[in-house]
C-alpha positions as CSV (number, residue, x, y, z in Angstrom):
1,M,0.0,0.0,0.2
2,S,1.1,3.3,-0.9
3,K,1.3,6.5,1.7
4,F,-1.6,6.8,3.5
5,E,-3.6,10.0,2.7
6,S,-5.2,12.1,5.3
7,K,-7.0,14.6,3.1
8,S,-9.3,14.5,0.4
9,N,-10.6,17.3,-2.2
10,L,-14.3,16.7,-2.3
11,T,-16.1,17.8,-5.2
12,C,-19.7,18.7,-5.4
13,P,-21.3,16.8,-8.4
14,V,-23.8,19.7,-8.7
15,C,-21.6,23.4,-8.6
16,K,-18.2,21.4,-9.1
17,T,-16.9,23.3,-6.1
18,S,-13.8,21.3,-4.3
19,E,-13.0,21.7,-0.8
20,K,-10.1,20.1,1.0
21,L,-11.3,18.3,3.8
22,N,-9.6,16.1,6.8
23,M,-11.0,12.7,6.6
24,P,-11.6,10.8,9.7
25,T,-9.5,7.8,10.1
26,D,-12.1,5.8,11.9
27,Q,-15.5,6.2,10.4
28,C,-17.1,6.6,7.5
29,I,-19.0,10.2,6.7
30,I,-22.1,9.5,4.7
31,V,-23.3,13.3,4.7
32,H,-21.8,16.2,3.6
33,N,-23.0,19.3,2.8
34,C,-21.6,21.5,-0.2
35,I,-20.5,24.9,0.9
36,N,-21.1,26.6,-2.2
37,C,-24.1,25.5,-3.2
38,N,-25.5,23.7,-0.2
39,E,-26.1,20.3,-1.5
40,I,-26.5,17.1,0.8
41,L,-23.7,14.7,-0.6
42,Q,-24.4,10.8,0.2
43,P,-22.4,8.3,-0.9
44,K,-23.2,6.6,-4.5
45,N,-24.7,3.0,-4.4
46,G,-21.7,0.8,-3.5
47,D,-19.5,3.0,-1.8
48,C,-19.2,3.5,2.1
49,C,-18.9,7.4,2.3
50,V,-19.1,10.8,0.5
51,F,-15.1,10.7,0.1
52,C,-15.0,7.6,-1.6
53,S,-18.2,8.9,-3.9
54,Y,-17.0,12.4,-4.8
55,G,-13.2,12.6,-3.3
56,D,-9.9,12.3,-4.9
57,V,-8.6,10.2,-2.2
58,P,-10.6,7.0,-1.0
59,C,-11.4,7.1,2.8
60,P,-8.7,5.9,5.3
61,P,-10.8,2.8,6.4
62,I,-10.5,1.8,2.3
63,Q,-6.9,2.7,2.2
64,L,-6.1,0.4,5.2
65,A,-7.9,-2.3,3.9
66,G,-5.2,-1.9,1.1
67,N,-7.3,-1.1,-1.6
68,S,-7.3,2.5,-4.1
69,S,-11.1,1.9,-4.6
70,A,-13.9,1.2,-2.4
71,S,-14.9,-2.2,-3.8
72,N,-17.6,-4.1,-1.4
73,D,-15.0,-6.9,-1.4
74,K,-12.9,-4.9,0.9
75,R,-15.3,-3.3,2.9
76,Q,-16.1,-6.8,4.0
77,D,-12.9,-6.9,5.4
78,L,-13.6,-4.2,8.2
79,A,-15.1,-5.5,11.3
80,I,-17.2,-2.0,12.3
81,I,-18.3,0.5,10.3
82,S,-19.6,3.9,11.8
83,L,-22.2,6.0,11.0
84,D,-22.0,9.8,12.3
85,L,-25.5,11.4,12.7
86,L,-24.6,13.7,15.2
87,G,-26.6,16.7,14.6
88,F,-29.5,15.3,13.1
89,F,-32.9,14.8,14.6
90,C,-36.0,11.8,13.9
91,P,-36.5,10.7,10.9
92,I,-33.0,10.9,9.7
93,P,-31.3,8.8,12.2
94,V,-33.5,5.7,11.6
95,H,-33.8,6.3,8.2
96,E,-30.1,6.7,7.4
97,T,-29.1,3.5,9.7
98,R,-32.1,1.6,7.4
99,K,-30.1,2.7,4.3
100,K,-26.6,2.1,5.6
101,L,-27.7,-1.4,6.8
102,H,-28.2,-2.3,2.9
103,N,-24.3,-1.8,2.4
104,V,-23.3,-3.5,5.7
105,P,-22.0,-6.9,5.0
106,K,-23.5,-9.8,6.9
107,G,-22.1,-10.2,10.3
108,A,-20.1,-6.7,10.7
109,I,-21.4,-4.3,13.2
110,L,-22.6,-1.1,12.3
111,E,-21.5,1.8,14.8
112,V,-24.3,4.2,14.9
113,I,-23.3,7.8,16.3
114,C,-26.3,10.3,17.1
115,D,-27.4,12.6,19.7
116,D,-31.0,12.5,19.2
117,P,-32.4,11.3,22.3
118,E,-35.4,9.9,20.1
119,T,-33.2,7.1,19.1
120,L,-33.2,5.6,22.3
121,Q,-36.7,4.4,21.4
122,D,-36.3,4.4,17.6
123,I,-33.3,2.1,16.9
124,P,-34.3,-0.7,19.2
125,I,-37.4,-0.7,17.3
126,L,-35.8,-0.6,14.1
127,C,-34.0,-3.8,14.8
128,D,-36.5,-5.5,16.2
129,R,-38.5,-4.8,12.8
130,L,-35.8,-5.9,10.8
131,N,-34.7,-9.1,12.9
132,I,-30.9,-7.5,13.3
133,Q,-29.4,-7.8,16.6
134,L,-28.4,-4.6,18.8
135,L,-25.8,-5.4,20.8
136,E,-24.8,-2.3,22.8
137,I,-26.3,1.2,23.5
138,K,-23.9,3.7,25.1
139,D,-24.6,7.4,26.1
140,E,-21.1,9.0,26.4
141,A,-21.8,12.8,27.2
142,G,-25.0,13.0,25.5
143,E,-23.7,11.0,22.3
144,L,-25.7,8.0,22.0
145,I,-23.4,5.1,20.4
146,F,-25.5,2.2,19.2
147,L,-23.7,-1.2,18.2
148,I,-26.0,-3.5,15.4
149,K,-24.9,-6.6,14.1
150,N,-25.8,-7.4,10.4
151,Q,-27.3,-10.6,10.5
152,A,-29.1,-10.4,7.2
153,P,-27.6,-10.7,3.9
154,N,-30.2,-7.8,2.5
155,V,-32.0,-5.7,5.1
156,D,-35.5,-4.4,3.4
């Protein structure tokens, strides 16, 4: 693997504005607002994050997996996939969690980080309805962390 890159130029597909951003090494960013047109960027189908979809460098988890592209095969090597939903309120956390579960390989763990107190009720209900295992709920200074094990090959 070549040198690890911690920054990526994220380019908005709508207005073509490019923004150099630091990439977190421990999670995938699935929502980003364009600084110019305020377009909400979300990963393309099959990509784990906005950096893999719109950046000139793939995200650190993909780089660390030893692949320069965001292939599903390499993402399956990752044990925990993080979903940062801090600042989003109902119904966004449940909707984005359900959507992300479509791309989480069977047996992998999805870590959902949010601060909406309603998720304390909503995420367990979602897991129950989808028949997936909620491993743990942690409250760390107002940040709620849900660890969800994806047991189904395809979550609908």
